[in-house]
N, C-alpha and C positions, 0 to 999 in steps of 0.2 A: 504493499499500499504506499501510497505517496505521503501519508499521515505519520509515518513512523519516523521519529526523530533520531538522527544519529547520536551516539554518545561514547565516550571513552571512560574506563574505570582505571582507577590507580589503587593497588592493594599491596599491603606489606605485613609481614609478621616477624616479630623479634621476640626472642626467648632467652632464658638462661635457667641453668640447673646447677645445684650445689649438691654434692654427694659427700656423705660422711658416714664411713663404715657401712652399715647396711641400711641407712636412711637417705632418702632423696627428696629434695623439694625443688619445685620449678615454678617458674611464673613466666607467663608470655602475654603479648599484646598483639592484637591484629586489627587492621583498619582496612575497609573498602570505601572508596569515595568516587562518585561520578563526577567528572571533570567539568561538565558543561551545565551544571544546575538542573539536570533532568532526574527525575526519580526513576531509577532503573536497576536497583539492587534489591534483591528479595533478602529478607532477614533470615529465617529459618523455615525450611518446609516441615510442616508438622501434619502427620497423617490425617487429623481429625479437625483440621482448621480451613476456614475460607479466609479469615482476616490475615493469617501469616504469609499469605501470598501478595499482599500489598507491597507495591514498590518504594523504596526509600532512596535518598540522596547520599547517606552516609551512614556506615555500620561500624561500631568499635566493639571489642571484647577483651576482657582481661580474664585470664585464668590462672588458678593456683591448683598445682598438682603435688600430691605427697605419694611416695612409694616406699615400701619396706621389703627387703629382700630377706626372707625368713629362711631360705635354703640357697644353695648356690645356683640352683636352676629353677627357683619358684619365688614368686613375689605377690603382693598385694598392693593395689594402688587406688587412688581416688583423685578426682578433681572437681572444683567448683569454678563456675563460670559466671561473670557479670557481664552483661551486653547492654548495648543501647543502639537505636537506630533513629535517624532523623530524616524528616521529609523537608523539601525545600522551604515550605510556609511555616513549618513548625520547629521549635528548638529542640524537642524531644517527643518523638511520636510513639515509640514503643521501648519497653524494657525487657530484658531476658534474664532469668535466673536458671541454672542448670547444675545438675550433679552428675556424675558418673563414678561408679565403684567397680573394681574387677579383681581377677586373679589371673596370672598366667604360669604357665609351665614350659620349660625349655625342653623339647623332646630330643632336639639335635642342635648343633651349633647355628644351623640355618633355619630352624623351624620351631615356632613357639605357639602353643595353644593358649587359647584364654576364654574366659568367660566373664561377661559384664552386663551391668545394667545401668538405668539412669532415668532421669526425669527432667525434661525441658519445659519451662513455664513462661509464657510471654503475656506482658500486659500492655494494652493499647490505649492511648489517649481518647478522650471523648471527641475530640475533633475529627478522628478517623473511624468513628464507630465504636470506640470503647471495648470493653470485654477482655476476656482472659482466654488463652489457650493453654492446654496441657497436653504433653506428648510422653508417655512413659515407653521404655523400650529394655528388651533383653537380648543378648547376642551371644553366640558361641562361634569361635572361628579359629583360623589358623594365620599367623603371619610368616611369610616365607621370605627369607633374605636371599639375593641373588648375588 
């Protein structure tokens, strides 16, 4: 369609981790921004939401992660995420709070199994319809390193 506006997005993530013996703590910050003032970035895709597909101009998240290596090949971990999304006309359009917990086990030097679960919650300003969304999930999988 000729009505579709062209846009560009800039994004970056920066993080740091401190490991002391069997404990690790990490923090990361990520940001996406549409460079020409168009609301074109989706915040989070939640399975039961229609509001979470709204476009935003800027998205920011800060994550705090903790990990405990209780065996040489097994660990438990958790993460908490604070997020915010803005639209061109609003200073703050949506807030996100999320948590993730899990455990992993190294089967081989290149294969790690894991089980994890979490919850993502979004709260929207009244100017864009208000409301809250929640998306809970559980997962089991393999990480394979090449």
